[in-house]
All heavy atoms as TSV, in Angstrom:
chain	resi	resn	atom	element	x	y	z
A	1	MET	N	N	55.204	114.265	147.839
A	1	MET	CA	C	54.194	113.270	148.184
A	1	MET	C	C	52.937	113.544	147.350
A	1	MET	O	O	52.583	114.682	147.081
A	1	MET	CB	C	53.858	113.346	149.672
A	1	MET	CG	C	52.871	112.290	150.104
A	1	MET	SD	S	52.697	112.237	151.884
A	1	MET	CE	C	50.960	112.559	152.030
A	2	ILE	N	N	52.280	112.493	146.953
A	2	ILE	CA	C	51.048	112.616	146.188
A	2	ILE	C	C	49.950	113.233	147.064
A	2	ILE	O	O	49.921	113.027	148.276
A	2	ILE	CB	C	50.617	111.237	145.634
A	2	ILE	CG1	C	49.469	111.384	144.647
A	2	ILE	CG2	C	50.248	110.305	146.752
A	2	ILE	CD1	C	49.164	110.126	143.870
A	3	ASP	N	N	49.102	114.001	146.442
A	3	ASP	CA	C	47.975	114.615	147.140
A	3	ASP	C	C	47.084	113.528	147.749
A	3	ASP	O	O	46.751	112.555	147.067
A	3	ASP	CB	C	47.180	115.455	146.130
A	3	ASP	CG	C	45.916	116.006	146.715
A	3	ASP	OD1	O	46.003	116.696	147.736
A	3	ASP	OD2	O	44.844	115.741	146.140
A	4	PRO	N	N	46.705	113.639	149.027
A	4	PRO	CA	C	45.884	112.600	149.668
A	4	PRO	C	C	44.581	112.303	148.920
A	4	PRO	O	O	44.169	111.152	148.806
A	4	PRO	CB	C	45.610	113.162	151.057
A	4	PRO	CG	C	46.760	114.048	151.336
A	4	PRO	CD	C	47.104	114.657	150.000
A	5	ARG	N	N	43.929	113.312	148.400
A	5	ARG	CA	C	42.665	113.093	147.690
A	5	ARG	C	C	42.889	112.303	146.413
A	5	ARG	O	O	42.124	111.401	146.071
A	5	ARG	CB	C	42.002	114.446	147.388
A	5	ARG	CG	C	40.707	114.350	146.620
A	5	ARG	CD	C	39.679	113.552	147.444
A	5	ARG	NE	N	38.484	113.304	146.691
A	5	ARG	CZ	C	37.354	113.952	146.873
A	5	ARG	NH1	N	37.261	114.881	147.788
A	5	ARG	NH2	N	36.304	113.650	146.155
A	6	THR	N	N	43.960	112.613	145.704
A	6	THR	CA	C	44.290	111.876	144.482
A	6	THR	C	C	44.578	110.419	144.797
A	6	THR	O	O	44.102	109.514	144.107
A	6	THR	CB	C	45.505	112.521	143.784
A	6	THR	OG1	O	45.195	113.880	143.494
A	6	THR	CG2	C	45.855	111.791	142.502
A	7	LEU	N	N	45.350	110.190	145.861
A	7	LEU	CA	C	45.648	108.819	146.271
A	7	LEU	C	C	44.370	108.077	146.642
A	7	LEU	O	O	44.165	106.927	146.241
A	7	LEU	CB	C	46.625	108.828	147.448
A	7	LEU	CG	C	47.050	107.463	147.976
A	7	LEU	CD1	C	47.758	106.669	146.887
A	7	LEU	CD2	C	47.943	107.634	149.184
A	8	ALA	N	N	43.483	108.719	147.385
A	8	ALA	CA	C	42.209	108.097	147.770
A	8	ALA	C	C	41.385	107.748	146.539
A	8	ALA	O	O	40.778	106.674	146.470
A	8	ALA	CB	C	41.424	109.022	148.692
A	9	ASP	N	N	41.349	108.633	145.556
A	9	ASP	CA	C	40.595	108.356	144.326
A	9	ASP	C	C	41.176	107.165	143.575
A	9	ASP	O	O	40.438	106.329	143.054
A	9	ASP	CB	C	40.569	109.591	143.419
A	9	ASP	CG	C	39.694	110.701	143.967
A	9	ASP	OD1	O	38.844	110.421	144.838
A	9	ASP	OD2	O	39.872	111.854	143.527
A	10	HIS	N	N	42.508	107.054	143.538
A	10	HIS	CA	C	43.153	105.907	142.878
A	10	HIS	C	C	42.817	104.599	143.599
A	10	HIS	O	O	42.514	103.587	142.961
A	10	HIS	CB	C	44.670	106.083	142.826
A	10	HIS	CG	C	45.138	107.080	141.834
A	10	HIS	ND1	N	44.989	106.937	140.481
A	10	HIS	CD2	C	45.765	108.267	142.013
A	10	HIS	CE1	C	45.509	107.975	139.854
A	10	HIS	NE2	N	45.972	108.814	140.768
A	11	ILE	N	N	42.870	104.620	144.916
A	11	ILE	CA	C	42.551	103.419	145.700
A	11	ILE	C	C	41.090	103.026	145.489
A	11	ILE	O	O	40.773	101.848	145.300
A	11	ILE	CB	C	42.859	103.646	147.190
A	11	ILE	CG1	C	44.370	103.774	147.389
A	11	ILE	CG2	C	42.286	102.524	148.055
A	11	ILE	CD1	C	44.780	104.251	148.761
A	12	ALA	N	N	40.194	104.002	145.519
A	12	ALA	CA	C	38.766	103.717	145.317
A	12	ALA	C	C	38.524	103.099	143.947
A	12	ALA	O	O	37.779	102.121	143.814
A	12	ALA	CB	C	37.948	104.992	145.476
A	13	ARG	N	N	39.158	103.661	142.924
A	13	ARG	CA	C	38.983	103.135	141.565
A	13	ARG	C	C	39.496	101.693	141.466
A	13	ARG	O	O	38.863	100.842	140.852
A	13	ARG	CB	C	39.727	104.033	140.568
A	13	ARG	CG	C	39.355	103.779	139.141
A	13	ARG	CD	C	39.957	104.795	138.171
A	13	ARG	NE	N	39.849	106.164	138.644
A	13	ARG	CZ	C	40.893	106.946	138.917
A	13	ARG	NH1	N	42.130	106.500	138.774
A	13	ARG	NH2	N	40.719	108.183	139.340
A	14	GLU	N	N	40.638	101.427	142.098
A	14	GLU	CA	C	41.193	100.079	142.077
A	14	GLU	C	C	40.281	99.086	142.797
A	14	GLU	O	O	40.070	97.961	142.330
A	14	GLU	CB	C	42.588	100.077	142.700
A	14	GLU	CG	C	43.311	98.763	142.584
A	14	GLU	CD	C	43.630	98.377	141.151
A	14	GLU	OE1	O	43.806	99.256	140.297
A	14	GLU	OE2	O	43.693	97.149	140.889
A	15	LEU	N	N	39.729	99.485	143.942
A	15	LEU	CA	C	38.794	98.612	144.661
A	15	LEU	C	C	37.555	98.306	143.820
A	15	LEU	O	O	37.094	97.165	143.765
A	15	LEU	CB	C	38.370	99.250	145.984
A	15	LEU	CG	C	39.373	99.192	147.118
A	15	LEU	CD1	C	38.912	100.067	148.275
A	15	LEU	CD2	C	39.567	97.760	147.576
A	16	GLN	N	N	37.010	99.327	143.169
A	16	GLN	CA	C	35.821	99.111	142.347
A	16	GLN	C	C	36.125	98.234	141.143
A	16	GLN	O	O	35.293	97.415	140.754
A	16	GLN	CB	C	35.235	100.448	141.890
A	16	GLN	CG	C	34.497	101.146	143.012
A	16	GLN	CD	C	33.895	102.456	142.573
A	16	GLN	OE1	O	34.596	103.317	142.070
A	16	GLN	NE2	N	32.608	102.600	142.770
A	17	ASN	N	N	37.309	98.378	140.562
A	17	ASN	CA	C	37.688	97.538	139.421
A	17	ASN	C	C	37.960	96.102	139.840
A	17	ASN	O	O	37.710	95.174	139.087
A	17	ASN	CB	C	38.914	98.114	138.712
A	17	ASN	CG	C	38.604	99.392	137.972
A	17	ASN	OD1	O	37.462	99.672	137.636
A	17	ASN	ND2	N	39.624	100.184	137.728
A	18	THR	N	N	38.474	95.920	141.055
A	18	THR	CA	C	38.817	94.582	141.545
A	18	THR	C	C	37.581	93.819	142.029
A	18	THR	O	O	37.487	92.604	141.843
A	18	THR	CB	C	39.844	94.680	142.684
A	18	THR	OG1	O	40.991	95.402	142.212
A	18	THR	CG2	C	40.272	93.305	143.159
A	19	TYR	N	N	36.634	94.513	142.637
A	19	TYR	CA	C	35.442	93.875	143.207
A	19	TYR	C	C	34.150	94.508	142.675
A	19	TYR	O	O	33.319	94.971	143.460
A	19	TYR	CB	C	35.472	93.980	144.733
A	19	TYR	CG	C	36.719	93.404	145.358
A	19	TYR	CD1	C	37.745	94.232	145.789
A	19	TYR	CD2	C	36.862	92.028	145.498
A	19	TYR	CE1	C	38.895	93.702	146.352
A	19	TYR	CE2	C	38.008	91.492	146.058
A	19	TYR	CZ	C	39.018	92.333	146.482
A	19	TYR	OH	O	40.156	91.803	147.035
A	20	PRO	N	N	33.946	94.525	141.362
A	20	PRO	CA	C	32.769	95.216	140.819
A	20	PRO	C	C	31.436	94.591	141.237
A	20	PRO	O	O	30.428	95.298	141.322
A	20	PRO	CB	C	32.967	95.128	139.303
A	20	PRO	CG	C	33.830	93.918	139.111
A	20	PRO	CD	C	34.720	93.875	140.311
A	21	GLU	N	N	31.438	93.300	141.538
A	21	GLU	CA	C	30.186	92.651	141.934
A	21	GLU	C	C	29.858	92.892	143.403
A	21	GLU	O	O	28.718	92.710	143.825
A	21	GLU	CB	C	30.228	91.146	141.640
A	21	GLU	CG	C	31.265	90.373	142.428
A	21	GLU	CD	C	32.692	90.496	141.896
A	21	GLU	OE1	O	32.901	90.979	140.778
A	21	GLU	OE2	O	33.605	90.093	142.633
A	22	ASP	N	N	30.841	93.316	144.184
A	22	ASP	CA	C	30.648	93.526	145.620
A	22	ASP	C	C	30.531	94.996	146.014
A	22	ASP	O	O	29.878	95.333	146.990
A	22	ASP	CB	C	31.795	92.911	146.413
A	22	ASP	CG	C	31.854	91.401	146.257
A	22	ASP	OD1	O	30.781	90.777	146.189
A	22	ASP	OD2	O	32.960	90.856	146.190
A	23	ILE	N	N	31.206	95.869	145.265
A	23	ILE	CA	C	31.227	97.289	145.610
A	23	ILE	C	C	30.430	98.076	144.583
A	23	ILE	O	O	30.728	98.048	143.397
A	23	ILE	CB	C	32.670	97.827	145.677
A	23	ILE	CG1	C	33.435	97.111	146.795
A	23	ILE	CG2	C	32.672	99.333	145.891
A	23	ILE	CD1	C	34.889	97.485	146.885
A	24	GLY	N	N	29.415	98.768	145.065
A	24	GLY	CA	C	28.581	99.548	144.171
A	24	GLY	C	C	29.121	100.936	143.939
A	24	GLY	O	O	29.184	101.421	142.823
A	25	ASN	N	N	29.558	101.599	145.004
A	25	ASN	CA	C	30.023	102.970	144.888
A	25	ASN	C	C	30.962	103.275	146.044
A	25	ASN	O	O	30.798	102.754	147.140
A	25	ASN	CB	C	28.839	103.941	144.913
A	25	ASN	CG	C	29.217	105.327	144.468
A	25	ASN	OD1	O	30.231	105.523	143.820
A	25	ASN	ND2	N	28.394	106.289	144.817
A	26	ILE	N	N	31.947	104.126	145.789
A	26	ILE	CA	C	32.849	104.595	146.837
A	26	ILE	C	C	32.950	106.111	146.711
A	26	ILE	O	O	33.226	106.636	145.635
A	26	ILE	CB	C	34.254	103.985	146.714
A	26	ILE	CG1	C	34.201	102.466	146.816
A	26	ILE	CG2	C	35.174	104.558	147.797
A	26	ILE	CD1	C	35.546	101.795	146.636
A	27	ILE	N	N	32.716	106.778	147.815
A	27	ILE	CA	C	32.873	108.231	147.857
A	27	ILE	C	C	34.102	108.514	148.700
A	27	ILE	O	O	34.257	107.963	149.798
A	27	ILE	CB	C	31.626	108.903	148.466
A	27	ILE	CG1	C	30.412	108.626	147.591
A	27	ILE	CG2	C	31.860	110.402	148.637
A	27	ILE	CD1	C	29.104	109.081	148.187
A	28	THR	N	N	34.988	109.360	148.186
A	28	THR	CA	C	36.204	109.696	148.927
A	28	THR	C	C	36.171	111.164	149.338
A	28	THR	O	O	35.563	111.994	148.673
A	28	THR	CB	C	37.462	109.448	148.080
A	28	THR	OG1	O	37.406	110.256	146.905
A	28	THR	CG2	C	37.594	107.995	147.689
A	29	SER	N	N	36.817	111.432	150.448
A	29	SER	CA	C	37.002	112.818	150.884
A	29	SER	C	C	38.317	112.876	151.642
A	29	SER	O	O	38.867	111.858	152.046
A	29	SER	CB	C	35.837	113.277	151.756
A	29	SER	OG	O	35.757	112.491	152.915
A	30	SER	N	N	38.828	114.075	151.805
A	30	SER	CA	C	40.083	114.214	152.542
A	30	SER	C	C	40.109	115.541	153.277
A	30	SER	O	O	39.469	116.516	152.881
A	30	SER	CB	C	41.286	114.116	151.598
A	30	SER	OG	O	41.303	115.200	150.699
A	31	LEU	N	N	40.842	115.540	154.368
A	31	LEU	CA	C	41.083	116.744	155.145
A	31	LEU	C	C	42.513	116.638	155.643
A	31	LEU	O	O	42.823	115.796	156.500
A	31	LEU	CB	C	40.109	116.858	156.315
A	31	LEU	CG	C	40.284	118.075	157.212
A	31	LEU	CD1	C	40.106	119.366	156.413
A	31	LEU	CD2	C	39.302	118.038	158.363
A	32	GLY	N	N	43.389	117.411	155.067
A	32	GLY	CA	C	44.802	117.308	155.412
A	32	GLY	C	C	45.338	115.959	154.977
A	32	GLY	O	O	45.193	115.572	153.824
A	33	ASN	N	N	45.938	115.226	155.910
A	33	ASN	CA	C	46.493	113.920	155.577
A	33	ASN	C	C	45.561	112.769	155.964
A	33	ASN	O	O	45.961	111.614	155.977
A	33	ASN	CB	C	47.861	113.737	156.242
A	33	ASN	CG	C	47.775	113.690	157.749
A	33	ASN	OD1	O	46.843	114.212	158.348
A	33	ASN	ND2	N	48.751	113.063	158.375
A	34	VAL	N	N	44.295	113.074	156.277
A	34	VAL	CA	C	43.303	112.046	156.600
A	34	VAL	C	C	42.353	111.893	155.415
A	34	VAL	O	O	41.813	112.872	154.917
A	34	VAL	CB	C	42.499	112.412	157.868
A	34	VAL	CG1	C	41.432	111.375	158.150
A	34	VAL	CG2	C	43.423	112.567	159.058
A	35	VAL	N	N	42.197	110.655	154.965
A	35	VAL	CA	C	41.253	110.388	153.885
A	35	VAL	C	C	40.138	109.499	154.410
A	35	VAL	O	O	40.331	108.724	155.344
A	35	VAL	CB	C	41.925	109.740	152.647
A	35	VAL	CG1	C	42.898	110.695	152.005
A	35	VAL	CG2	C	42.613	108.450	153.006
A	36	GLU	N	N	38.969	109.644	153.820
A	36	GLU	CA	C	37.810	108.851	154.218
A	36	GLU	C	C	37.244	108.178	152.986
A	36	GLU	O	O	37.097	108.798	151.937
A	36	GLU	CB	C	36.754	109.745	154.843
A	36	GLU	CG	C	35.489	108.989	155.233
A	36	GLU	CD	C	34.451	109.890	155.844
A	36	GLU	OE1	O	34.521	110.108	157.057
A	36	GLU	OE2	O	33.598	110.388	155.086
A	37	PHE	N	N	36.948	106.903	153.125
A	37	PHE	CA	C	36.285	106.130	152.081
A	37	PHE	C	C	34.909	105.738	152.605
A	37	PHE	O	O	34.812	105.119	153.664
A	37	PHE	CB	C	37.061	104.842	151.768
A	37	PHE	CG	C	38.459	105.069	151.300
A	37	PHE	CD1	C	39.510	105.120	152.198
A	37	PHE	CD2	C	38.726	105.240	149.951
A	37	PHE	CE1	C	40.803	105.327	151.774
A	37	PHE	CE2	C	40.024	105.445	149.507
A	37	PHE	CZ	C	41.059	105.485	150.423
A	38	THR	N	N	33.868	106.111	151.907
A	38	THR	CA	C	32.521	105.656	152.234
A	38	THR	C	C	32.151	104.658	151.151
A	38	THR	O	O	32.003	105.030	149.983
A	38	THR	CB	C	31.526	106.820	152.277
A	38	THR	OG1	O	32.003	107.801	153.212
A	38	THR	CG2	C	30.144	106.341	152.714
A	39	ILE	N	N	32.034	103.394	151.527
A	39	ILE	CA	C	31.837	102.301	150.576
A	39	ILE	C	C	30.395	101.811	150.662
A	39	ILE	O	O	29.924	101.438	151.735
A	39	ILE	CB	C	32.807	101.141	150.867
A	39	ILE	CG1	C	34.260	101.651	150.829
A	39	ILE	CG2	C	32.594	99.990	149.892
A	39	ILE	CD1	C	35.271	100.662	151.355
A	40	TYR	N	N	29.735	101.819	149.514
A	40	TYR	CA	C	28.368	101.307	149.427
A	40	TYR	C	C	28.420	99.950	148.730
A	40	TYR	O	O	28.637	99.873	147.526
A	40	TYR	CB	C	27.479	102.278	148.650
A	40	TYR	CG	C	27.289	103.584	149.372
A	40	TYR	CD1	C	28.128	104.662	149.132
A	40	TYR	CD2	C	26.292	103.732	150.328
A	40	TYR	CE1	C	27.970	105.863	149.811
A	40	TYR	CE2	C	26.129	104.926	151.011
A	40	TYR	CZ	C	26.971	105.983	150.747
A	40	TYR	OH	O	26.810	107.158	151.424
A	41	PRO	N	N	28.238	98.872	149.489
A	41	PRO	CA	C	28.336	97.537	148.907
A	41	PRO	C	C	27.064	97.131	148.162
A	41	PRO	O	O	26.028	97.796	148.249
A	41	PRO	CB	C	28.542	96.646	150.136
A	41	PRO	CG	C	27.855	97.370	151.242
A	41	PRO	CD	C	28.012	98.837	150.929
A	42	ARG	N	N	27.187	96.049	147.432
A	42	ARG	CA	C	26.037	95.428	146.769
A	42	ARG	C	C	25.663	94.171	147.544
A	42	ARG	O	O	26.516	93.513	148.118
A	42	ARG	CB	C	26.373	95.042	145.334
A	42	ARG	CG	C	26.686	96.222	144.448
A	42	ARG	CD	C	26.883	95.752	143.013
A	42	ARG	NE	N	27.269	96.853	142.165
A	42	ARG	CZ	C	26.419	97.714	141.620
A	42	ARG	NH1	N	25.134	97.600	141.852
A	42	ARG	NH2	N	26.846	98.688	140.849
A	43	ASP	N	N	24.378	93.839	147.540
A	43	ASP	CA	C	23.975	92.593	148.188
A	43	ASP	C	C	24.197	91.438	147.222
A	43	ASP	O	O	24.703	91.618	146.112
A	43	ASP	CB	C	22.532	92.664	148.694
A	43	ASP	CG	C	21.499	92.755	147.578
A	43	ASP	OD1	O	21.846	92.585	146.391
A	43	ASP	OD2	O	20.325	93.008	147.905
A	44	ARG	N	N	23.816	90.253	147.610
A	44	ARG	CA	C	24.085	89.067	146.774
A	44	ARG	C	C	23.312	89.074	145.473
A	44	ARG	O	O	23.614	88.303	144.569
A	44	ARG	CB	C	23.803	87.792	147.560
A	44	ARG	CG	C	22.364	87.634	147.976
A	44	ARG	CD	C	22.182	86.400	148.800
A	44	ARG	NE	N	20.790	86.276	149.174
A	44	ARG	CZ	C	20.226	85.161	149.504
A	44	ARG	NH1	N	20.932	84.051	149.532
A	44	ARG	NH2	N	18.958	85.129	149.833
A	45	PHE	N	N	22.315	89.959	145.340
A	45	PHE	CA	C	21.554	90.068	144.098
A	45	PHE	C	C	22.054	91.224	143.233
A	45	PHE	O	O	21.492	91.519	142.187
A	45	PHE	CB	C	20.065	90.255	144.396
A	45	PHE	CG	C	19.487	89.135	145.208
A	45	PHE	CD1	C	19.154	89.336	146.529
A	45	PHE	CD2	C	19.322	87.867	144.661
A	45	PHE	CE1	C	18.637	88.303	147.301
A	45	PHE	CE2	C	18.812	86.827	145.421
A	45	PHE	CZ	C	18.477	87.042	146.744
A	46	GLY	N	N	23.092	91.907	143.701
A	46	GLY	CA	C	23.672	93.011	142.948
A	46	GLY	C	C	23.018	94.359	143.197
A	46	GLY	O	O	23.301	95.329	142.504
A	47	VAL	N	N	22.148	94.434	144.207
A	47	VAL	CA	C	21.452	95.680	144.508
A	47	VAL	C	C	22.313	96.543	145.432
A	47	VAL	O	O	22.842	96.066	146.436
A	47	VAL	CB	C	20.083	95.400	145.170
A	47	VAL	CG1	C	19.387	96.688	145.556
A	47	VAL	CG2	C	19.211	94.561	144.250
A	48	LEU	N	N	22.452	97.800	145.085
A	48	LEU	CA	C	23.240	98.731	145.877
A	48	LEU	C	C	22.593	98.933	147.244
A	48	LEU	O	O	21.406	99.221	147.355
A	48	LEU	CB	C	23.347	100.068	145.144
A	48	LEU	CG	C	24.234	101.131	145.771
A	48	LEU	CD1	C	25.686	100.669	145.762
A	48	LEU	CD2	C	24.090	102.434	145.021
A	49	GLN	N	N	23.388	98.796	148.301
A	49	GLN	CA	C	22.919	98.983	149.668
A	49	GLN	C	C	23.329	100.379	150.143
A	49	GLN	O	O	24.514	100.658	150.280
A	49	GLN	CB	C	23.515	97.915	150.589
A	49	GLN	CG	C	23.186	96.507	150.178
A	49	GLN	CD	C	21.683	96.258	150.196
A	49	GLN	OE1	O	21.045	96.394	151.221
A	49	GLN	NE2	N	21.131	95.905	149.057
A	50	THR	N	N	22.365	101.246	150.385
A	50	THR	CA	C	22.680	102.630	150.744
A	50	THR	C	C	22.451	102.955	152.216
A	50	THR	O	O	22.838	104.021	152.675
A	50	THR	CB	C	21.839	103.603	149.895
A	50	THR	OG1	O	20.454	103.331	150.115
A	50	THR	CG2	C	22.155	103.463	148.422
A	51	GLU	N	N	21.850	102.050	152.967
A	51	GLU	CA	C	21.499	102.364	154.348
A	51	GLU	C	C	22.646	102.226	155.331
A	51	GLU	O	O	22.722	102.969	156.296
A	51	GLU	CB	C	20.327	101.501	154.792
A	51	GLU	CG	C	19.052	101.857	154.053
A	51	GLU	CD	C	17.847	101.133	154.612
A	51	GLU	OE1	O	17.953	100.589	155.723
A	51	GLU	OE2	O	16.820	101.112	153.935
A	52	ASP	N	N	23.521	101.269	155.137
A	52	ASP	CA	C	24.633	101.032	156.067
A	52	ASP	C	C	25.961	100.982	155.324
A	52	ASP	O	O	26.546	99.906	155.159
A	52	ASP	CB	C	24.422	99.728	156.839
A	52	ASP	CG	C	23.267	99.800	157.806
A	52	ASP	OD1	O	23.150	100.841	158.480
A	52	ASP	OD2	O	22.501	98.833	157.895
A	53	PRO	N	N	26.482	102.142	154.916
A	53	PRO	CA	C	27.767	102.109	154.215
A	53	PRO	C	C	28.904	101.753	155.161
A	53	PRO	O	O	28.788	101.880	156.384
A	53	PRO	CB	C	27.916	103.537	153.697
A	53	PRO	CG	C	27.148	104.360	154.662
A	53	PRO	CD	C	25.981	103.494	155.089
A	54	ILE	N	N	29.993	101.304	154.588
A	54	ILE	CA	C	31.219	101.020	155.336
A	54	ILE	C	C	32.075	102.271	155.241
A	54	ILE	O	O	32.347	102.773	154.157
A	54	ILE	CB	C	31.961	99.825	154.706
A	54	ILE	CG1	C	31.062	98.590	154.733
A	54	ILE	CG2	C	33.281	99.579	155.414
A	54	ILE	CD1	C	31.534	97.488	153.811
A	55	VAL	N	N	32.494	102.798	156.382
A	55	VAL	CA	C	33.306	104.018	156.396
A	55	VAL	C	C	34.693	103.661	156.924
A	55	VAL	O	O	34.832	103.059	157.987
A	55	VAL	CB	C	32.663	105.117	157.263
A	55	VAL	CG1	C	33.545	106.357	157.291
A	55	VAL	CG2	C	31.263	105.450	156.747
A	56	VAL	N	N	35.707	104.030	156.149
A	56	VAL	CA	C	37.096	103.752	156.509
A	56	VAL	C	C	37.862	105.068	156.531
A	56	VAL	O	O	37.781	105.845	155.586
A	56	VAL	CB	C	37.759	102.790	155.495
A	56	VAL	CG1	C	39.214	102.540	155.855
A	56	VAL	CG2	C	36.982	101.494	155.387
A	57	HIS	N	N	38.599	105.306	157.612
A	57	HIS	CA	C	39.471	106.481	157.712
A	57	HIS	C	C	40.916	106.006	157.662
A	57	HIS	O	O	41.251	105.001	158.283
A	57	HIS	CB	C	39.243	107.235	159.026
A	57	HIS	CG	C	37.907	107.858	159.106
A	57	HIS	ND1	N	36.869	107.274	159.797
A	57	HIS	CD2	C	37.410	108.990	158.570
A	57	HIS	CE1	C	35.795	108.046	159.693
A	57	HIS	NE2	N	36.102	109.094	158.953
A	58	ALA	N	N	41.727	106.738	156.929
A	58	ALA	CA	C	43.148	106.408	156.849
A	58	ALA	C	C	43.963	107.679	157.039
A	58	ALA	O	O	43.612	108.733	156.520
A	58	ALA	CB	C	43.464	105.774	155.495
A	59	VAL	N	N	45.048	107.555	157.787
A	59	VAL	CA	C	45.962	108.673	157.995
A	59	VAL	C	C	47.205	108.395	157.164
A	59	VAL	O	O	47.852	107.355	157.327
A	59	VAL	CB	C	46.341	108.825	159.486
A	59	VAL	CG1	C	47.345	109.962	159.668
A	59	VAL	CG2	C	45.093	109.057	160.324
A	60	LEU	N	N	47.531	109.305	156.268
A	60	LEU	CA	C	48.696	109.151	155.408
A	60	LEU	C	C	49.899	109.809	156.075
A	60	LEU	O	O	49.832	110.943	156.503
A	60	LEU	CB	C	48.429	109.801	154.051
A	60	LEU	CG	C	47.167	109.326	153.341
A	60	LEU	CD1	C	46.982	110.094	152.045
A	60	LEU	CD2	C	47.219	107.837	153.075
A	61	ARG	N	N	50.982	109.036	156.161
A	61	ARG	CA	C	52.213	109.549	156.766
A	61	ARG	C	C	53.387	109.199	155.875
A	61	ARG	O	O	53.338	108.241	155.125
A	61	ARG	CB	C	52.434	108.950	158.152
A	61	ARG	CG	C	51.289	109.216	159.096
A	61	ARG	CD	C	51.586	108.780	160.491
A	61	ARG	NE	N	51.923	107.353	160.551
A	61	ARG	CZ	C	52.272	106.727	161.644
A	61	ARG	NH1	N	52.344	107.372	162.772
A	61	ARG	NH2	N	52.552	105.448	161.633
A	62	HIS	N	N	54.458	109.948	156.019
A	62	HIS	CA	C	55.689	109.630	155.312
A	62	HIS	C	C	56.382	108.475	156.014
A	62	HIS	O	O	56.309	108.336	157.221
A	62	HIS	CB	C	56.639	110.839	155.291
A	62	HIS	CG	C	56.173	111.931	154.388
A	62	HIS	ND1	N	56.320	111.856	153.024
A	62	HIS	CD2	C	55.570	113.100	154.641
A	62	HIS	CE1	C	55.829	112.959	152.485
A	62	HIS	NE2	N	55.359	113.729	153.446
A	63	GLY	N	N	57.062	107.634	155.277
A	63	GLY	CA	C	57.772	106.504	155.845
A	63	GLY	C	C	59.264	106.698	155.650
A	63	GLY	O	O	59.691	107.755	155.251
A	64	PRO	N	N	60.087	105.710	155.861
A	64	PRO	CA	C	59.704	104.343	156.209
A	64	PRO	C	C	59.353	104.202	157.692
A	64	PRO	O	O	59.785	104.999	158.520
A	64	PRO	CB	C	60.954	103.535	155.876
A	64	PRO	CG	C	62.069	104.495	156.077
A	64	PRO	CD	C	61.533	105.855	155.689
A	65	PHE	N	N	58.577	103.210	157.983
A	65	PHE	CA	C	58.159	102.949	159.345
A	65	PHE	C	C	58.625	101.564	159.752
A	65	PHE	O	O	58.704	100.658	158.940
A	65	PHE	CB	C	56.633	103.020	159.479
A	65	PHE	CG	C	56.091	104.358	159.111
A	65	PHE	CD1	C	55.430	104.530	157.920
A	65	PHE	CD2	C	56.253	105.450	159.950
A	65	PHE	CE1	C	54.921	105.784	157.568
A	65	PHE	CE2	C	55.777	106.687	159.609
A	65	PHE	CZ	C	55.102	106.860	158.412
A	66	GLU	N	N	58.911	101.419	161.022
A	66	GLU	CA	C	59.290	100.114	161.541
A	66	GLU	C	C	58.079	99.471	162.200
A	66	GLU	O	O	57.313	100.135	162.885
A	66	GLU	CB	C	60.416	100.253	162.557
A	66	GLU	CG	C	61.716	100.731	161.945
A	66	GLU	CD	C	62.817	100.792	162.968
A	66	GLU	OE1	O	62.751	100.066	163.973
A	66	GLU	OE2	O	63.752	101.575	162.744
A	67	ALA	N	N	57.929	98.193	161.984
A	67	ALA	CA	C	56.831	97.462	162.609
A	67	ALA	C	C	57.078	97.360	164.110
A	67	ALA	O	O	58.209	97.233	164.565
A	67	ALA	CB	C	56.702	96.071	162.010
A	68	THR	N	N	55.999	97.441	164.870
A	68	THR	CA	C	56.093	97.297	166.316
A	68	THR	C	C	55.302	96.050	166.717
A	68	THR	O	O	54.429	95.608	165.979
A	68	THR	CB	C	55.529	98.526	167.045
A	68	THR	OG1	O	54.175	98.723	166.657
A	68	THR	CG2	C	56.335	99.768	166.681
A	69	PRO	N	N	55.567	95.502	167.893
A	69	PRO	CA	C	54.878	94.277	168.308
A	69	PRO	C	C	53.349	94.397	168.336
A	69	PRO	O	O	52.656	93.444	168.031
A	69	PRO	CB	C	55.419	94.029	169.703
A	69	PRO	CG	C	56.734	94.709	169.751
A	69	PRO	CD	C	56.585	95.904	168.846
A	70	ASP	N	N	52.820	95.575	168.671
A	70	ASP	CA	C	51.368	95.712	168.741
A	70	ASP	C	C	50.746	96.103	167.397
A	70	ASP	O	O	49.539	96.309	167.311
A	70	ASP	CB	C	50.963	96.719	169.819
A	70	ASP	CG	C	51.479	98.128	169.525
A	70	ASP	OD1	O	52.178	98.299	168.522
A	70	ASP	OD2	O	51.172	99.023	170.325
A	71	GLY	N	N	51.554	96.216	166.354
A	71	GLY	CA	C	51.031	96.525	165.026
A	71	GLY	C	C	50.997	97.999	164.711
A	71	GLY	O	O	50.735	98.395	163.586
A	72	ALA	N	N	51.242	98.855	165.682
A	72	ALA	CA	C	51.241	100.297	165.434
A	72	ALA	C	C	52.574	100.700	164.814
A	72	ALA	O	O	53.608	100.107	165.074
A	72	ALA	CB	C	51.025	101.066	166.733
A	73	ALA	N	N	52.520	101.708	163.978
A	73	ALA	CA	C	53.765	102.153	163.339
A	73	ALA	C	C	54.297	103.395	164.021
A	73	ALA	O	O	53.598	104.153	164.600
A	73	ALA	CB	C	53.523	102.441	161.878
């Protein structure tokens, strides 16, 4: 399995390349199989917003997984 931090860095780079006008900076970190993305968006004028970042946590697991009715895997 790919290292969680490496995977997080790849995802962050792809997000920044896909939405360069919306995303100013992404900081990634990892602890075990949990990765964290701290996303600093840009406002409509392109100014980096540093006061209220968006924080996303993801848990990486091996698959395959079956979908369940409530959306949990």
